[in-house]
Every structure is written in structure tokens, then in C-alpha cells.
C-alpha positions as CSV (number, residue, x, y, z in Angstrom):
1,M,10.3,-56.5,36.2
2,V,8.8,-56.0,32.6
3,V,5.0,-55.7,33.7
4,H,6.0,-53.1,37.0
5,S,7.6,-51.2,34.0
6,Y,4.9,-51.9,31.4
7,S,2.3,-50.9,34.6
8,A,4.1,-47.8,35.6
9,V,4.3,-46.4,31.8
10,A,0.2,-47.2,31.4
11,K,0.0,-45.5,35.3
12,A,1.8,-42.1,33.9
13,R,-0.2,-42.0,30.7
14,S,-3.5,-42.4,33.0
15,I,-2.3,-39.5,34.6
16,R,-1.6,-38.0,31.7
17,Y,-4.7,-38.4,30.5
18,C,-6.8,-37.3,33.2
19,Q,-4.7,-33.7,33.4
20,V,-5.3,-33.2,29.9
21,M,-9.1,-33.7,30.8
22,S,-9.4,-32.0,33.8
23,A,-7.8,-28.8,32.2
24,E,-9.3,-28.6,29.1
25,P,-12.7,-27.2,30.6
26,N,-9.9,-24.3,32.0
27,V,-8.7,-23.9,28.3
28,N,-12.6,-23.4,26.8
29,A,-13.3,-20.8,29.4
30,L,-10.1,-19.3,28.9
31,R,-11.1,-19.6,25.2
32,L,-14.7,-17.8,25.8
33,L,-13.6,-14.9,28.6
34,T,-11.1,-14.0,25.6
35,S,-13.2,-14.0,23.1
36,F,-16.1,-12.3,25.0
37,A,-13.6,-9.4,26.2
38,A,-12.8,-9.2,22.3
39,G,-15.9,-8.6,21.2
40,W,-16.4,-5.9,24.3
41,T,-13.6,-4.1,23.3
42,R,-15.0,-4.0,20.0
43,W,-18.4,-2.5,21.1
44,I,-16.7,-0.6,23.2
45,G,-14.6,1.1,20.7
46,D,-17.4,1.2,18.3
47,F,-19.0,3.2,20.5
48,V,-16.5,5.9,21.0
49,Y,-15.8,5.8,17.6
50,P,-18.6,4.5,15.5
51,P,-17.7,3.4,12.1
52,I,-18.2,5.9,9.4
53,C,-17.9,6.2,5.4
54,P,-14.8,7.8,4.7
55,G,-15.9,9.5,2.1
56,C,-18.7,11.5,3.6
57,G,-18.5,10.5,7.3
58,V,-22.4,9.0,7.6
59,R,-22.3,6.0,9.6
60,T,-22.1,2.7,8.5
61,G,-22.0,-0.8,9.3
62,A,-18.1,-1.4,9.9
63,H,-15.0,-0.1,9.6
64,Q,-13.8,1.3,6.4
65,G,-17.1,0.7,4.4
66,F,-18.4,2.9,2.0
67,C,-21.4,4.5,1.6
68,P,-23.3,3.5,-1.5
69,S,-23.2,6.7,-2.5
70,C,-19.8,7.3,-1.9
71,W,-19.5,4.0,-3.5
72,R,-20.6,4.3,-6.4
73,E,-18.2,7.4,-6.9
74,I,-15.2,5.8,-7.2
75,R,-14.0,4.9,-10.8
76,F,-11.7,2.0,-10.3
77,I,-8.8,1.4,-13.5
78,E,-9.8,-1.7,-15.2
79,R,-8.9,-3.0,-18.5
80,P,-8.6,-2.1,-21.2
81,Y,-5.7,0.5,-20.3
82,C,-2.1,1.7,-21.8
83,E,0.4,-1.2,-20.8
84,K,2.9,1.8,-19.8
85,L,0.9,4.4,-18.2
86,G,-2.4,2.8,-17.1
87,L,-4.4,5.3,-18.7
88,P,-7.9,4.0,-19.2
89,F,-9.0,3.7,-22.8
90,S,-12.9,4.4,-23.3
91,Y,-13.0,1.4,-25.9
92,D,-10.7,-1.9,-26.3
93,P,-7.9,-1.4,-29.0
94,G,-6.2,-4.8,-28.7
95,P,-3.5,-6.2,-26.3
96,G,-0.1,-4.2,-26.0
97,I,-1.8,-0.7,-27.1
98,L,0.1,2.4,-26.1
99,S,-1.4,5.4,-25.7
100,A,-0.5,8.3,-27.7
101,Q,0.9,10.0,-24.5
102,A,3.1,6.8,-23.5
103,I,4.5,6.9,-27.2
104,A,5.1,10.4,-28.1
105,E,6.8,11.3,-24.2
106,P,8.2,7.4,-23.1
107,P,8.3,7.3,-19.4
108,V,11.3,6.7,-17.6
109,F,10.1,3.8,-15.8
110,D,8.6,0.6,-17.1
111,R,5.1,0.9,-16.0
112,L,2.7,2.7,-14.1
113,R,-0.1,1.3,-12.2
114,S,-2.8,3.3,-10.0
115,T,-6.4,1.9,-8.1
116,A,-8.6,5.0,-9.2
117,I,-9.3,8.3,-10.9
118,F,-8.4,11.1,-8.4
119,E,-11.9,12.3,-8.0
120,G,-14.6,11.8,-5.8
121,A,-14.6,9.7,-2.6
122,A,-10.9,8.3,-3.7
123,R,-9.8,11.9,-3.4
124,D,-11.1,12.5,0.0
125,L,-9.3,9.2,0.7
126,V,-6.2,10.5,-0.3
127,H,-6.5,13.8,1.4
128,S,-7.9,12.0,4.4
129,L,-4.5,9.8,4.5
130,K,-2.2,13.0,3.6
131,Y,-3.8,15.9,5.4
132,R,-6.0,14.6,8.0
133,D,-3.5,11.8,9.9
134,R,-6.0,8.8,8.7
135,T,-3.4,6.2,8.4
136,D,-5.8,3.6,9.6
137,L,-6.8,3.9,5.9
138,A,-3.6,2.7,4.2
139,G,-4.4,-1.0,4.8
140,M,-7.8,-0.6,3.1
141,M,-5.5,1.6,0.4
142,A,-2.8,-0.8,0.2
143,G,-5.1,-3.9,-0.7
144,W,-6.6,-2.4,-3.4
145,M,-3.1,-1.1,-5.1
146,L,-2.2,-5.1,-4.8
147,R,-5.1,-5.5,-7.1
148,A,-4.7,-2.9,-9.3
149,S,-1.0,-3.8,-9.4
150,D,-1.1,-6.1,-12.2
151,G,1.0,-8.7,-10.3
152,Y,4.4,-6.6,-10.5
153,V,4.5,-6.4,-6.9
154,E,4.1,-10.2,-6.2
155,N,6.5,-10.6,-8.3
156,C,9.3,-7.7,-7.4
157,D,11.9,-7.8,-5.0
158,A,11.1,-5.1,-3.4
159,I,8.9,-2.7,-2.5
160,L,10.3,1.1,-1.8
161,P,7.8,4.6,-1.0
162,V,8.6,8.2,-3.1
163,P,10.3,9.7,0.1
164,L,9.7,13.0,2.1
165,H,12.7,15.1,3.0
166,R,13.6,15.1,6.6
167,S,12.8,18.8,7.3
168,R,8.8,18.0,5.7
169,F,9.0,14.4,7.7
170,A,9.7,16.3,11.1
171,S,6.6,18.7,10.1
172,R,4.3,15.7,9.1
173,K,5.4,13.0,11.4
174,F,4.2,10.3,8.6
175,N,5.0,9.8,5.2
176,Q,1.6,8.5,3.1
177,A,3.5,6.9,0.4
178,A,5.7,4.3,3.0
179,E,2.0,4.1,5.0
180,L,0.6,2.3,1.9
181,A,4.1,0.3,0.8
182,R,4.2,-0.4,4.6
183,H,0.9,-2.5,4.2
184,L,1.7,-3.8,0.6
185,S,4.9,-5.3,1.7
186,Q,2.9,-7.0,4.6
187,K,0.2,-8.2,2.3
188,S,2.3,-9.5,-0.5
189,G,5.2,-10.6,1.5
190,R,7.9,-8.7,-1.0
191,P,10.7,-7.0,1.1
192,F,10.1,-2.9,2.0
193,L,12.8,-1.1,1.9
194,P,12.0,2.3,3.5
195,S,15.2,3.8,3.6
196,T,17.0,2.8,0.6
197,L,15.4,6.0,-1.8
198,I,16.1,9.3,-0.2
199,R,15.3,12.8,-0.7
200,V,18.2,14.9,-0.9
201,K,17.1,18.0,-2.3
202,R,13.9,20.0,-0.1
203,T,11.7,20.8,-2.5
204,N,8.6,22.9,-2.9
205,R,5.4,21.2,-3.1
206,Q,4.4,20.5,-6.0
207,V,0.3,21.3,-5.9
208,G,-0.4,24.3,-8.3
209,L,2.7,24.2,-10.3
210,T,2.5,23.5,-13.8
211,A,4.1,20.7,-15.6
212,R,7.6,22.3,-16.0
213,A,7.8,24.1,-12.7
214,R,7.1,20.4,-11.1
215,E,9.9,18.7,-13.4
216,D,12.5,21.6,-12.3
217,N,11.0,21.4,-8.5
218,V,12.3,17.9,-8.2
219,R,15.1,17.4,-10.2
220,A,17.9,15.7,-8.8
221,A,15.7,15.6,-5.7
222,F,16.5,11.8,-4.9
223,A,19.4,9.6,-4.7
224,V,20.1,6.1,-3.0
225,A,21.3,6.0,0.3
226,P,25.0,5.1,0.6
227,R,25.5,1.0,1.3
228,H,22.0,0.5,0.1
229,E,23.0,0.1,-3.8
230,D,23.3,-3.5,-3.5
231,R,19.8,-3.7,-2.8
232,V,18.6,-1.8,-5.8
233,F,21.7,-3.3,-8.2
234,G,19.6,-5.6,-10.9
235,K,16.6,-5.2,-9.1
236,R,13.0,-5.5,-10.1
237,L,11.3,-2.9,-8.1
238,V,7.7,-1.0,-6.9
239,L,8.1,2.7,-6.9
240,V,4.8,3.9,-4.3
241,D,3.3,6.9,-4.4
242,D,-0.7,8.4,-3.4
243,V,-1.3,9.7,-6.5
244,Y,0.4,10.3,-10.1
245,T,0.0,13.4,-11.6
246,T,2.1,14.8,-14.4
247,G,5.1,12.1,-13.2
248,A,7.4,14.6,-12.3
249,T,8.0,12.9,-8.9
250,V,8.4,9.4,-10.1
251,S,10.3,10.0,-12.7
252,S,13.0,11.8,-10.9
253,A,12.8,9.2,-7.9
254,T,13.1,6.6,-10.7
255,R,15.9,7.9,-12.5
256,A,17.8,7.8,-9.1
257,L,17.0,4.1,-9.3
258,R,18.4,3.5,-12.3
259,K,21.3,5.0,-11.9
260,A,22.2,2.5,-8.9
261,G,21.4,0.1,-11.6
262,A,18.0,-0.9,-10.9
263,A,16.9,-3.4,-13.3
264,E,13.0,-2.4,-13.8
265,V,11.1,0.2,-11.9
266,T,7.3,0.0,-11.8
267,V,5.3,2.9,-10.4
268,L,2.2,1.9,-8.6
269,T,-0.3,4.9,-7.1
270,F,-3.0,4.8,-5.0
271,A,-4.8,7.4,-7.6
272,M,-4.6,8.7,-11.1
273,A,-4.9,12.5,-11.9
274,V,-6.6,12.4,-15.4
275,G,-10.2,14.0,-17.0
276,G,-11.2,10.8,-18.2
277,P,-11.0,7.8,-20.7
278,I,-8.5,8.2,-23.9
């Protein structure tokens, strides 16, 4: 009886082994077919939408790759820079040094970090995302922003975008800051809160306004959404926008987060509008 039972088990194992061995060629064939189909799809995609430089539009070897000329134009913001405002220094004044602007007018947020100076190819990237519906660029831009964040994204409690007013969102169909923040969340694994901070005041476009007019335009324009206070209170937050110019918009948004009890607010943008190193 014991021998019979052992033989039955051995036979079952033998049958299972034969099934696996006979199925393996089919699995390999399926993998080969899937790989071929994926390669064919990519070839068709590249034929219909050939890879071009996001900056100038010339053909490149891969999607989201810059041509040499545009790559040389991008002025990435590297250390040394002001620890508060992220403004690049023309020389290294030593660790922890603040810029004259940060000392004279301390920001309401804890710090600002940006990827590049708002000029040349970097400006073209921002405009392509914002005005030409190139949301496909957001992932690449967010990857650079994560690197520029100085570790504050990986150590934050949540990521929030600067919101659009509902009327502006209805006309534009998407929020470029939210696209950047969403990809940052995916790359870092930190929570994405697209509905926690809301714009309660319909404002005029900031382009062309003076610094004082920008402040007046966005004063009291933001608030934390009802029943979202627990997502802000005591939290270390990263506030995301596409470009930092005078800081009026992110300062107004930060005040709303501070009012709701945020412990720390780091502003992270793709570009910063400055004349040059200070």
C-alpha cells in the first residue's frame, strides 16, 4: 500500500514535469511574439511621431532627448546656491550662506529649489508643457526636479501642486503643476494630494504684471479644501509649480498651508527666472 502510494505521487510529479516542459516552448514563443509586437509598435510610433528635440524640434535619436545645441543652452542650478531661495552664487561663499534677497525679505516658505534658469531650452520646455499641451514632457521634467530637490521630496509627507481656478482648468483641460507633481509622486513614492490645496479666487494671469501687482492679484487666492486639514496639519509638504518668478503665487499658497498648520513647506519648480548668478 505504501509502495502504491509512492508510485502514484511519483507518477503525478512525472506528469506535471512533462506538462511544464511541453508548455515551456509555448511560453517562449509567446514572449518572443510579445517582444516582436512591442518593437513593431515602437517602430510605427517613431515613424508616425519621430523623436525630436523638445527644445528646437530637430530629429534626435530617442524621444525626450535634446540635440547638442539645446542641451548646451540649459543652465542647471547647481551648488553653490542660497539655502533659502536656491539662487545660484557666482562663487562659493561657504556652507549655509543666504543671499542678500533672502536676508532682506525672508520668504514665507522654508526653502526654494529649482532645476534650471528660465531661459533658452528650459523656457521652451515650460512653454511646450503649459501652452502646447506637451504633457508627455512632464515625466522627464519631474525627474530633473527630483534631482534638484536636494532630498526634500524623498523626505516629505506629501506633494501638492499649485492649483488652477476651476474656470481656468475648464479652459486649459489640465494643470501643468499637477502633471509635474503627479510624476514626482510616482518617481519618489510620496503621496500626491491634487485636491487638498484649492484656488478660491479667480485671478488674472501673472504674465506682464509688476511684482506688487502679482502680490495683489494672488492675495488670499488659496485655501485648504474642507475636510483636508488633517493632510496638512503638522506635515512636511512640497509645493510644486512650473516657474518661480517673483514668488507671489507660491507665497500666497504657502500662507494657506501655514494657516492650516503645515510644519514645513518646500517650494519646488522646474525653472527659476533670474538674471544670472549673484
